[in-house]
C-alpha positions, 0 to 999 in steps of 0.5 A: 715832635715830643721827645720821650725820655727815661731817667736813670743814674749814669753808670761809669761806663757811660761817662765818656758820653756825658763828657762829650755832651759837656764839651758840646754844651759848655764853652772850654773855660767852663766845661768839666774834665773827664777827671772831674766827671770820674770823681763825681760819679765814683764819689756820688753815683746816686747824684749823677742822673741821666736822661735817656731816649725812651726808644733807645735807653742806652742813648744819653741825651742829658744829665744832672750831676752834683756833690755834697757840701756842709756849707749852706751856700756855694763856695769855690771849695764846695764846687771841687770837693765832696763831703759824704753825709752833708746836707747841701746838694751842690748842682754842678750841671743840668744840660741837654744836647742841643737837638733835644732842647726846647722840648721840655727835656731839661725841666723834666730832668730837673723836676725828676732830680728834685723829686729824688732828692726830696726823698732823702731826709738828710738833704736840706737844700740844692745850691747852684750857680748859673748865668743870668740868662738861665734865671727863669729856667731855674725859677720855673722849677722852684729855685730862688734867686740869691744874687751874685756869687763870689765863685769865679769859673770861666769869663762870665759872672755867676749868680747863686740860686737855691731850692729848699727841699724840706721847708719847715712849717712856720710857727702859728704865731707868724700867721697874721690876720688877713681881711677881705673888703666887706662883701667880697667873701660873700660875692666869691661864694654865691652860686652861678646858673650856667651849665658847663662842665670842666676838668680839674687838675686832679682829673689828669693822671700825669698831674701838671704834665698832663696840662702843659706843653713845651713852648718853642720860644722859651727854653724849658718853659711849659705853657698851658695846653688847654684853655683855663676856665672857671672851675665852678660847675655851671660856669666854665667862663674862659679865663685864659687861652691855651699857650698864654700862661707859663707853668712855674713852681714857686712858694705858696701863698695864703689867699683864703681868709682865716677861719672861713670855709673855702668853696668846695671847688677850690682845693686848699693851697699848701701852707707857706713856705711849701711850694705850689703849682702856678700859671704865670701870666704877663705883662698885663691883664690884657693877656686874659680873656676874662678875669676879675680882681678884688680891691687890694688886701694885705698879704700874710707876712711870710719869710719868703716875701715881704708884706705887700698889697695884693689883688685877688683874682676871681672869675669875672662871670660868677666871682668864684675865687680866689683863683690867684693873685697879683701885687698891686701895680705889678705886671705878673699875675698868678693863677693856682693850677689846682684852682682853675679848670681845663677845657 
């Protein structure tokens, strides 16, 4: 059953409900005290966001709360202090009652939280520490893994993650020429003669939420609700069956050759290091129904990833592309949500 939630800041008179959720969801050596909750809510009420049942807006089922720090990385002190006007949002907790987990509530709460923070120009980054088993949950909404944290709290080790809220546009000099093997670009653009009509991502008023569905086997993971198909009018070849891809927001990547016209049915991707919406498919090409690959091409060097050889993903029926990419010899395959059709 799908849970419908609304998001509002947690008022002072509901802190007791929040602390009860904290005690149910964290071990005693990690759970925050009522004193800590009171301090966070009084000092930074706009950073204490709750998820409430839409059918009963007074029932709190989860929350996210933070304080501010001037430090670009998480320290022990930044976990227990709040410095107004600072640029780093230190995320202390994102949690949902066990009865409402594995239904997309946690990831929806965090996406809403991020969206609100992105509207504040002075906030530059979100910092958090987490245990290793939650890495994929946070990566699914755009956080990057920074490695082990020196912060000690409880008995288990912590790892730091970060999300940049307002990525700077890289200087033009950082962009290198990316070349496709001879004849590939022409093949990607040639017409096809089928008759299928498919929906595109921008046909869904809810955006990516309209094409995703929670998956019971992955905490917070969102899977593709529809078959992913070639977006070219007249093709519609099935690329991936429903439920086989995982939605991830991560750094964009330059897939199109510079100074070349992009096929009109392939929208431009955000310029790195801005994020884009992707379908992640693992662990091998056998997960696809039908997919084609180009020969390896060099990636554009970017600050968020080293230069590597990539294979571009294309429709196996009509060669439309690039629809996505994979690293040569890798086990992860990425389809741009905006460059596939939904059927």
